[in-house]
C-alpha positions as CSV (number, residue, x, y, z in Angstrom):
1,M,144.8,81.3,132.2
2,P,142.3,83.4,130.2
3,I,143.6,86.9,129.3
4,L,141.6,90.0,130.0
5,G,140.8,92.0,126.9
6,Q,139.7,95.6,126.4
7,N,137.9,97.0,129.5
8,Q,136.5,100.2,130.8
9,Y,134.3,101.5,133.5
10,G,132.6,104.7,134.6
11,K,129.4,106.4,135.4
12,S,126.7,106.7,132.6
13,E,123.9,109.1,132.0
14,N,124.7,111.8,134.6
15,R,122.0,114.4,134.0
16,V,123.3,117.9,134.7
17,V,121.4,121.2,134.1
18,K,123.4,124.4,134.4
19,I,121.6,127.7,134.8
20,T,123.7,130.8,134.0
21,R,122.1,133.9,135.5
22,D,122.8,137.1,133.6
23,G,120.7,139.4,135.7
24,A,117.1,138.8,134.8
25,T,118.1,136.8,131.7
26,H,118.9,133.2,132.3
27,H,120.6,130.6,130.0
28,I,120.3,126.8,130.1
29,K,122.6,124.0,129.3
30,D,120.9,120.6,129.7
31,L,123.3,117.6,129.3
32,N,123.4,113.8,129.7
33,V,127.0,113.0,130.4
34,S,128.6,109.5,130.3
35,V,132.2,108.8,131.5
36,A,134.2,105.7,130.5
37,L,137.8,105.2,131.8
38,S,140.4,102.6,130.9
39,G,144.0,102.0,131.8
40,D,145.8,99.8,134.4
41,M,142.7,98.0,135.6
42,E,143.8,94.3,135.2
43,E,144.2,93.7,138.9
44,V,140.7,94.7,139.8
45,H,139.4,92.1,137.4
46,Y,141.9,89.4,138.4
47,S,141.9,89.7,142.2
48,G,139.3,92.3,143.0
49,S,141.9,94.8,144.2
50,N,140.5,98.4,143.9
51,A,143.8,100.1,144.4
52,N,143.7,101.7,140.9
53,V,140.0,102.3,140.8
54,L,138.5,105.8,141.0
55,P,134.9,105.2,142.2
56,T,132.3,105.8,139.6
57,D,130.5,107.9,142.2
58,T,133.5,110.2,142.1
59,T,133.3,110.5,138.4
60,K,129.6,111.5,138.8
61,N,130.6,114.1,141.4
62,T,133.3,115.5,139.1
63,V,130.7,116.1,136.4
64,Y,128.6,118.3,138.7
65,A,131.6,120.0,140.2
66,F,133.0,120.9,136.8
67,A,129.6,122.3,135.7
68,K,130.1,124.9,138.5
69,E,133.9,125.3,138.3
70,H,134.3,125.5,134.5
71,G,130.8,126.2,133.4
72,I,129.4,124.7,130.2
73,E,130.5,126.7,127.2
74,S,129.7,123.8,124.8
75,S,129.3,120.1,125.0
76,E,132.6,119.6,123.4
77,Q,134.6,121.9,125.6
78,F,132.9,120.5,128.8
79,G,133.9,117.0,127.6
80,I,137.5,118.1,126.9
81,H,137.8,119.5,130.5
82,L,136.5,116.2,132.0
83,A,138.7,113.9,129.8
84,R,141.8,115.9,130.5
85,H,141.1,115.9,134.2
86,F,140.7,112.1,134.5
87,V,143.7,111.3,132.5
88,T,146.1,113.8,134.0
89,S,145.0,113.5,137.7
90,Q,144.9,109.7,138.0
91,E,148.1,107.8,137.0
92,P,146.3,104.4,136.4
93,I,143.9,106.0,133.9
94,R,145.3,106.1,130.4
95,T,142.2,107.0,128.3
96,A,139.0,108.8,129.0
97,R,136.0,108.8,126.8
98,I,133.2,111.3,127.5
99,R,129.9,111.1,125.7
100,V,127.4,113.9,125.9
101,E,123.8,114.3,124.8
102,E,122.6,117.9,124.8
103,Y,118.9,118.9,124.9
104,S,117.8,122.2,123.6
105,W,115.5,124.7,125.2
106,E,113.8,127.7,123.5
107,R,113.1,130.9,125.4
108,I,109.5,131.8,126.0
109,E,109.1,135.4,125.2
110,T,107.2,137.3,127.9
111,P,106.0,141.0,128.0
112,G,108.2,141.9,131.0
113,E,111.9,142.1,131.3
114,D,112.3,138.7,132.9
115,A,113.8,136.1,130.6
116,H,113.7,132.9,132.6
117,S,111.0,130.8,131.0
118,F,111.7,128.0,128.5
119,V,110.1,125.3,126.4
120,R,111.9,122.2,125.5
121,Q,112.6,122.0,121.7
122,G,111.5,118.9,119.9
123,Q,113.9,119.1,117.0
124,E,117.0,117.0,117.7
125,T,119.4,115.8,120.3
126,R,122.9,117.1,120.0
127,L,125.7,114.6,120.6
128,T,129.5,114.6,121.2
129,Q,132.1,112.0,122.2
130,I,135.5,113.1,123.5
131,T,138.4,110.6,123.7
132,Y,141.7,111.5,125.2
133,D,144.8,109.3,125.8
134,G,147.1,111.8,127.4
135,S,148.6,113.0,124.1
136,S,146.0,113.2,121.4
137,W,142.3,114.0,121.1
138,E,139.5,112.6,119.1
139,V,136.3,114.7,118.9
140,V,133.2,113.3,117.2
141,S,130.1,115.3,117.4
142,G,126.6,114.8,115.8
143,L,122.9,114.7,116.2
144,K,120.0,112.4,116.2
145,D,116.2,112.5,115.9
146,L,116.2,115.4,113.4
147,T,113.1,114.8,111.3
148,V,113.0,116.4,107.8
149,M,110.7,116.3,104.8
150,N,110.5,117.4,101.2
151,S,107.0,117.3,100.0
152,T,108.1,117.2,96.3
153,N,111.3,117.3,94.2
154,S,111.9,113.6,94.9
155,E,111.6,110.6,92.5
156,F,112.4,106.9,92.6
157,W,112.4,104.8,89.5
158,G,114.6,102.8,87.2
159,Y,115.5,100.3,90.0
160,V,116.0,96.5,89.7
161,K,112.8,94.5,89.4
162,D,112.3,90.8,90.0
163,K,109.3,88.6,90.5
164,Y,108.9,89.9,94.1
165,T,108.9,93.6,93.2
166,T,105.5,95.3,93.7
167,L,106.6,98.9,94.4
168,P,105.4,101.2,91.6
169,E,107.9,103.8,90.2
170,A,107.4,107.3,91.6
171,Y,108.0,110.5,89.7
172,D,106.8,112.9,92.4
173,R,106.9,111.6,96.0
174,I,107.4,112.7,99.6
175,L,111.0,112.3,100.9
176,A,111.2,112.2,104.6
177,T,113.8,110.9,107.0
178,E,115.0,111.1,110.7
179,V,118.6,112.2,110.5
180,S,121.2,110.5,112.7
181,S,124.7,111.8,111.9
182,R,128.2,112.0,113.4
183,W,131.1,114.1,112.2
184,R,134.8,113.8,113.1
185,F,137.0,116.9,113.7
186,N,140.6,117.0,112.5
187,W,141.6,118.8,115.8
188,T,143.7,116.2,117.6
189,D,146.4,118.2,119.5
190,D,146.4,120.9,122.1
191,A,149.0,122.8,120.0
192,Q,146.3,123.3,117.3
193,E,143.7,126.0,117.6
194,A,140.4,124.4,118.7
195,P,137.3,125.0,116.6
196,D,134.5,127.2,117.8
197,W,132.4,124.3,118.8
198,E,129.1,126.1,119.1
199,E,129.5,127.9,115.7
200,S,130.7,124.7,114.1
201,Y,127.5,122.8,115.2
202,R,125.3,125.6,113.9
203,Q,127.0,125.7,110.5
204,V,127.1,121.9,110.1
205,K,123.4,121.7,110.8
206,K,122.8,124.6,108.4
207,H,124.7,123.0,105.5
208,M,123.1,119.6,106.2
209,L,119.5,121.0,106.0
210,G,120.4,123.3,103.1
211,A,121.7,120.3,101.0
212,F,118.6,118.3,101.9
213,A,116.3,121.1,100.8
214,D,118.3,122.0,97.7
215,T,118.8,118.5,96.2
216,Y,116.4,117.3,93.6
217,S,116.5,113.7,94.8
218,L,116.4,110.7,92.6
219,S,117.3,108.5,95.6
220,L,117.8,109.0,99.3
221,Q,121.4,107.9,98.7
222,Q,122.0,110.8,96.4
223,T,120.6,113.2,99.1
224,L,122.8,111.7,101.8
225,Y,125.9,112.2,99.7
226,A,124.9,115.8,98.9
227,M,124.4,116.5,102.6
228,G,127.8,115.1,103.5
229,S,129.6,116.8,100.6
230,R,128.2,120.2,101.6
231,I,129.6,119.8,105.1
232,I,133.0,118.6,103.9
233,E,133.3,121.4,101.3
234,N,132.3,124.2,103.7
235,R,133.7,123.1,107.1
236,T,137.5,122.7,107.0
237,E,137.6,121.5,110.6
238,I,135.7,118.3,109.7
239,D,137.2,115.3,107.9
240,E,134.5,112.7,108.0
241,V,130.7,112.6,108.2
242,R,128.5,109.5,108.6
243,F,124.8,109.3,108.2
244,S,122.1,106.8,109.1
245,L,118.9,107.8,107.3
246,P,115.7,105.7,107.7
247,N,113.4,106.3,104.7
248,K,110.1,107.5,106.3
249,H,107.8,106.1,103.7
250,H,104.7,108.0,102.7
251,F,102.3,106.0,100.5
252,L,99.4,107.5,98.5
253,V,96.1,106.3,99.8
254,D,93.7,104.7,97.3
255,L,90.6,106.9,97.3
256,E,89.0,105.4,94.2
257,P,86.6,103.3,96.3
258,F,85.1,106.6,97.5
259,G,84.9,108.1,94.1
260,L,87.7,110.5,94.8
261,K,90.9,111.2,92.9
262,N,94.1,111.4,95.0
263,D,96.3,113.9,93.2
264,N,99.4,113.5,95.4
265,E,97.5,115.0,98.3
266,V,96.6,112.3,100.8
267,Y,99.3,109.9,102.2
268,F,99.6,107.1,104.7
269,A,102.7,107.6,106.8
270,A,104.2,104.2,107.5
271,D,106.5,103.9,110.6
272,R,107.8,100.3,109.8
273,P,109.2,98.5,108.0
274,Y,111.5,101.2,106.6
275,G,114.4,101.4,104.2
276,L,117.7,102.3,106.0
277,I,120.3,104.2,104.1
278,E,123.8,104.6,105.7
279,A,127.1,105.9,104.3
280,T,130.2,107.9,105.2
281,V,131.4,110.9,103.3
282,L,135.2,111.7,103.7
283,R,137.7,114.4,102.8
284,D,140.0,113.0,100.1
285,G,142.9,111.1,101.5
286,V,141.3,110.6,105.0
287,E,140.7,107.2,106.5
288,P,137.3,106.5,108.0
289,R,137.2,106.1,111.8
290,I,133.5,106.6,112.8
291,P,131.9,103.2,113.5
292,V,129.5,101.8,110.9
293,D,126.9,101.3,113.7
294,L,126.2,104.8,115.1
295,T,124.5,103.3,118.1
296,N,128.0,102.4,119.3
297,L,129.1,106.0,119.3
């Protein structure tokens, strides 16, 4: 008889918007929450018995109820509340994995005292994944769709050339990428003091962008390592950082047919194909655990 392998179930992409009203000043948390549960679920696959199955509709309802009962202090803390609840309240459930996307809103300043108008920020989507097995935690946070550019201080030359190489060497080029990154916290036990999740995210992003801006880049790989190193060196709560950086190529346009000189001023922004640079930066002595393919996290 075939044997059932790894399995999980849950409710994906529960959109929850929580408004906190502080008098005339309002605050928004806008999340997309996915719940995946695993444990003693063999029988529902083998015979169809639902005796150990908490309905996915119930997991959806729990997300909304917890937004009211616990509030949403941070994506990480909200995910921790949910994961602990599912594992500790349902005996058949051994592990809960909570994935959260968070969308940022910027306050629209108005002349009056009311502060309840917002515009959706177009910078990046904040991410977190919480996994809990009843005894230990794994928290991996991150971001995606953060587009950055250096208009100079980037070169690319001295590379391998063969009969198919046509790319000219560049000694002053645009360096642009759309950052997708995940970082793993070394907080694993309730006995440890948990990080300040909101401040940690702000600081990681600050160091990431600072390293991108400060690095005179001879390759996107060099810049990636500088970004990861800056985070590891400055944030003691983080042991591992992984990046996926597409090289958003900008090619100088040939203006000579029009009698014009292009002195590193006019570029064609190519959306595809693109170079894709990926790597993990680790604290010394730490084993990597973030998946190579970030789309699986």
